[in-house]
C-alpha positions in Angstrom: 27.7 5.2 -17.4 30.1 6.1 -14.9 31.2 4.3 -11.6 28.4 6.1 -9.5 25.5 5.6 -11.5 22.9 3.4 -9.5 22.5 0.0 -10.3 18.4 0.2 -10.6 19.0 3.2 -13.5 21.2 0.7 -15.3 19.0 -2.3 -15.6 16.1 0.6 -16.5 18.4 1.3 -19.6 19.0 -2.0 -20.6 15.7 -3.1 -20.1 14.6 -0.1 -21.9 16.8 -0.6 -25.0 17.2 -4.2 -25.2 21.2 -3.4 -24.6 23.2 -6.2 -24.5 26.2 -4.8 -22.5 26.7 -0.7 -21.4 30.2 0.9 -21.3 31.3 2.4 -18.1 33.6 5.6 -18.6 35.1 8.0 -16.3 34.6 11.5 -16.2 37.0 12.2 -18.9 34.9 9.8 -21.0 38.1 6.9 -20.9 36.7 3.2 -21.2 37.2 1.4 -17.5 34.7 -1.7 -18.5 31.4 -2.6 -19.3 27.9 -3.7 -17.4 26.8 -6.9 -19.1 22.9 -7.8 -19.3 24.2 -11.2 -17.1 25.2 -8.2 -14.3 21.7 -6.4 -15.0 20.0 -9.9 -14.4 21.7 -10.4 -10.8 20.6 -6.6 -10.2 16.8 -7.0 -11.2 16.5 -10.0 -9.2 18.2 -8.5 -6.2 16.0 -5.4 -5.8 13.1 -7.5 -6.8 13.7 -9.5 -4.4 14.2 -6.2 -1.9 11.5 -4.4 -2.7 8.8 -7.6 -2.3 10.3 -8.2 1.3 9.5 -4.4 2.1 6.4 -4.5 0.9 6.1 -7.4 3.6 8.0 -5.0 6.2 11.1 -7.5 6.4 14.5 -6.0 5.9 15.6 -5.8 2.4 18.6 -7.9 3.1 17.3 -10.8 5.0 17.6 -14.4 3.9 15.9 -17.6 5.5 18.8 -18.7 6.8 19.4 -16.0 8.6 20.3 -16.4 12.5 17.0 -14.9 14.6 19.3 -12.7 16.4 20.6 -11.1 13.2 16.8 -10.6 12.2 15.3 -9.9 15.5 16.3 -5.7 15.2 15.5 -5.4 11.8 12.1 -7.0 11.9 11.4 -5.2 15.5 11.3 -1.9 13.9 8.8 -2.3 11.7 6.7 -4.2 14.1 7.1 -1.3 16.6 5.8 1.2 14.2 3.1 -1.0 12.9 2.0 -1.3 16.9 2.0 2.7 17.0 -0.3 2.5 14.1 -2.7 -0.1 15.3 -3.0 2.0 18.8 -3.9 5.1 16.4 -6.6 2.9 14.5 -7.6 1.8 17.8 -8.2 5.4 19.4 -10.3 6.1 16.4 -12.6 3.1 17.5 -12.3 4.6 20.9 -14.3 7.9 19.9 -17.2 5.5 18.9 -17.4 3.5 22.0 -20.8 4.2 23.4 -21.8 3.2 19.6 -20.6 -0.3 19.9 -21.8 -0.5 23.2 -25.5 0.5 22.0 -25.2 -1.6 19.2 -22.8 -4.2 19.0 -23.6 -5.7 15.8 -21.2 -3.2 14.6 -18.1 -4.3 15.9 -18.9 -7.5 14.0 -18.6 -5.3 10.6 -15.5 -3.2 11.2 -12.9 -5.4 10.2 -14.3 -6.0 6.9 -14.5 -2.5 5.9 -11.1 -2.2 7.1 -9.7 -5.3 5.5 -11.3 -4.3 2.2 -9.3 -1.1 2.4 -6.1 -2.7 3.6 -6.4 -4.6 0.3 -7.2 -2.2 -1.8 -4.4 0.4 -1.0 -2.1 -2.9 -1.3 -2.8 -3.6 -4.6 -2.5 0.2 -5.9 1.0 0.6 -4.1 1.9 -2.3 -5.6 1.4 -1.1 -8.9 2.6 2.3 -8.1 6.1 1.0 -6.7 6.4 -1.5 -9.3 5.8 1.5 -11.9 8.5 4.0 -10.2 11.0 0.9 -10.0 11.2 0.3 -13.8 10.9 4.3 -14.2 7.5 4.2 -15.9 5.8 6.3 -13.1 6.9 10.0 -12.0 5.1 12.5 -10.4 4.0 14.0 -13.9 1.8 10.7 -14.4 0.0 11.5 -10.9 -3.1 13.2 -12.6 -3.3 10.3 -14.7 -2.6 7.6 -12.1 -4.9 8.8 -9.9 -7.5 9.3 -12.2 -7.5 5.7 -13.3 -6.9 4.5 -9.4 -9.8 6.2 -8.4 -11.8 5.4 -11.5 -11.2 1.7 -10.4 -11.9 2.1 -6.8 -15.2 3.7 -6.9 -16.6 0.7 -9.0 -14.9 -2.1 -7.1 -16.1 -0.3 -3.9 -19.5 0.4 -5.4 -19.5 -3.5 -6.5 -18.0 -5.0 -3.5 -19.9 -2.5 -1.0 -23.4 -3.7 -3.1 -22.2 -7.6 -2.5 -21.3 -6.7 1.3 -24.8 -4.5 2.1 -26.6 -8.0 0.5 -24.7 -10.2 2.8 -25.4 -8.2 5.7 -29.1 -7.7 5.1 -29.5 -11.3 4.3 -27.3 -12.3 7.7 -29.0 -9.4 10.1 -32.2 -8.4 8.4 -31.1 -4.8 8.9 -31.6 -2.8 5.3 -30.1 0.5 7.1 -27.2 -1.1 8.2 -26.2 -2.8 5.1 -26.5 0.6 3.3 -23.7 2.0 5.8 -21.8 -0.7 4.8 -21.9 -0.1 1.4 -21.0 3.6 1.6 -18.4 2.9 4.2 -16.6 0.2 2.0 -17.1 2.3 -1.2 -15.0 6.0 0.3 -12.6 3.7 1.9 -11.8 2.1 -1.6 -11.7 5.7 -2.9 -9.4 6.6 -0.2 -7.1 3.6 -0.3 -6.8 4.4 -4.2 -5.6 8.1 -3.5 -3.2 7.0 -0.7 -1.6 4.3 -2.6 -0.5 6.5 -5.2 0.6 9.5 -3.6 2.4 8.1 -0.3 4.6 6.0 -2.7 5.6 9.1 -4.7 5.9 11.4 -1.6 8.6 8.6 -0.1 10.7 8.8 -3.7 10.6 12.2 -3.2 12.1 12.4 -0.1 14.3 9.8 -1.2 13.0 7.2 1.0 12.1 3.9 -0.4 8.8 3.8 -1.6 8.7 -0.4 -1.1 8.2 0.2 2.7 4.8 2.3 2.1 2.2 -0.6 1.9 3.5 -2.4 5.1 2.8 0.2 7.4 2.1 3.6 6.2 -0.9 3.2 3.7 -2.8 0.5 5.5 -2.7 2.9 8.4 -5.0 5.5 6.4 -7.6 2.8 5.6 -7.5 1.4 8.4 -8.3 5.2 10.4 -10.5 6.1 7.6 -12.4 2.9 7.4 -13.2 2.7 10.8 -14.3 6.4 11.1 -16.5 6.5 8.1 -18.4 3.2 9.2 -18.7 4.1 12.3 -19.2 7.8 12.0 -21.9 6.7 10.0 -23.8 4.2 11.9 -23.6 6.8 14.8 -25.3 9.5 13.2 -28.1 7.0 12.4 -28.0 4.5 15.3 -31.2 6.1 16.8 -32.7 4.5 13.2 -30.9 1.1 13.8 -32.0 0.5 17.4 
């Protein structure tokens, strides 16, 4: 290792080869010192804390005892970005305002479709981000991981969609509406899987920390597509629902 080697790379090597220490050398391969496993444990803890906080939209270096004035700008920037994405999702709902006005029942189920997609994409992105952090995931693994996650999304989407459809039918007595919900939830789960895999990899390729992906960027896709698929299908079939 050289003094310029990233600390995450050092941690990956120690974990991969079960090393107790790694020598640090200069450009002429002269020994400068050593990084021990104790140092690596500290790095792993710091990096894990940073990734968890960024997944939640907080600054990676924030602590529970930081003063409010220091935390304010760090949190505000992400909340403002999230506000912009929320407006985008709201604008999609606005496209179907007439359908919601004609059948107000649609508004009851919209948050469910979007929420399931959001949870699905967070699960996928968390696994992918962890894989990137540990060095287990790279662009060469894209298709393998994408196949796995889309298969999971399809089966989980069908299972949860049918469960929700049954509940919706028992609650409101509308078989067609129940079917629309099931289809929309399944489609949204598939989109969640694709986005949850691709976006972190894209961020990594642009040298942006992928840990920030699911907190703002990824959930935007599932919110927008969830609303669009559910309300779009309902609009196409609304004459049969009224």
